[in-house]
C-alpha positions in Angstrom: 124.5 -36.5 -126.9 121.6 -38.5 -125.7 117.9 -37.6 -126.3 114.9 -38.4 -124.2 111.5 -37.5 -125.8 108.6 -36.5 -123.4 105.2 -36.6 -125.1 103.3 -33.8 -123.7 102.7 -30.2 -124.8 101.9 -29.1 -121.2 104.9 -27.2 -119.7 103.5 -27.5 -116.2 103.1 -31.3 -116.6 106.7 -31.6 -118.0 108.1 -29.5 -115.1 106.4 -31.8 -112.6 108.1 -34.9 -114.0 111.4 -33.4 -115.0 113.2 -34.1 -111.7 111.9 -37.7 -111.7 113.3 -38.2 -115.1 116.7 -36.9 -114.1 116.8 -39.4 -111.3 116.2 -42.5 -113.4 117.7 -44.1 -116.4 115.7 -44.4 -119.7 117.5 -46.8 -122.0 117.7 -46.3 -125.7 114.5 -47.5 -127.5 112.8 -47.9 -124.1 109.3 -46.4 -123.5 108.1 -45.7 -120.0 105.2 -43.8 -118.4 105.9 -41.3 -115.7 102.8 -39.8 -114.0 100.7 -40.6 -117.1 103.2 -39.1 -119.5 104.9 -41.3 -122.1 108.7 -41.0 -122.2 110.9 -42.5 -124.8 114.7 -43.0 -124.9 115.4 -41.8 -128.4 119.1 -42.6 -128.3 121.9 -40.5 -129.5 121.7 -37.3 -131.6 124.5 -35.5 -133.5 126.0 -32.4 -132.1 124.5 -30.3 -134.9 120.9 -31.4 -133.9 120.5 -28.6 -131.4 121.7 -26.0 -133.9 119.3 -27.2 -136.6 116.4 -27.2 -134.2 117.3 -23.7 -132.8 116.8 -22.3 -136.4 113.2 -23.5 -136.6 110.5 -21.0 -135.7 108.3 -23.4 -133.8 111.0 -24.7 -131.5 111.7 -23.3 -128.0 115.2 -23.9 -126.7 115.9 -24.0 -123.0 119.2 -24.5 -121.2 119.6 -25.9 -117.7 122.0 -23.6 -115.8 125.1 -25.2 -114.3 124.5 -28.5 -116.4 125.1 -29.3 -119.9 121.5 -30.0 -120.6 119.3 -28.6 -123.4 115.5 -28.9 -123.5 113.7 -28.4 -126.8 109.9 -27.9 -127.0 108.2 -28.4 -130.3 104.9 -29.8 -131.4 103.5 -32.0 -128.7 106.8 -33.0 -127.2 109.8 -31.9 -125.2 113.2 -33.4 -125.9 115.8 -33.4 -123.1 119.3 -33.5 -124.7 121.9 -34.8 -122.3 125.7 -35.2 -122.6 126.8 -38.8 -123.0 128.9 -39.7 -120.0 132.5 -40.4 -121.0 132.8 -43.4 -118.6 129.5 -45.2 -119.6 129.8 -48.9 -120.0 128.1 -50.2 -123.3 
């Protein structure tokens, strides 16, 4: 699974840029700014990461219906967890 970190604690601001993020590619270890918000391609995370984060009290877990996308909100960031495409070229 691939993780994209979005450095804001403002849900409205995150929601405003979410669709833009889904339409572009953020490479691993790449940092970009979208509408004034820093976004970082954090790379791959293990399958157990979501389960471990789900157990913490200060983490909000959201699922995107009809897609295999999980969004975690904790501290001053959101993390978008995406499935790694099976046919990606490395």
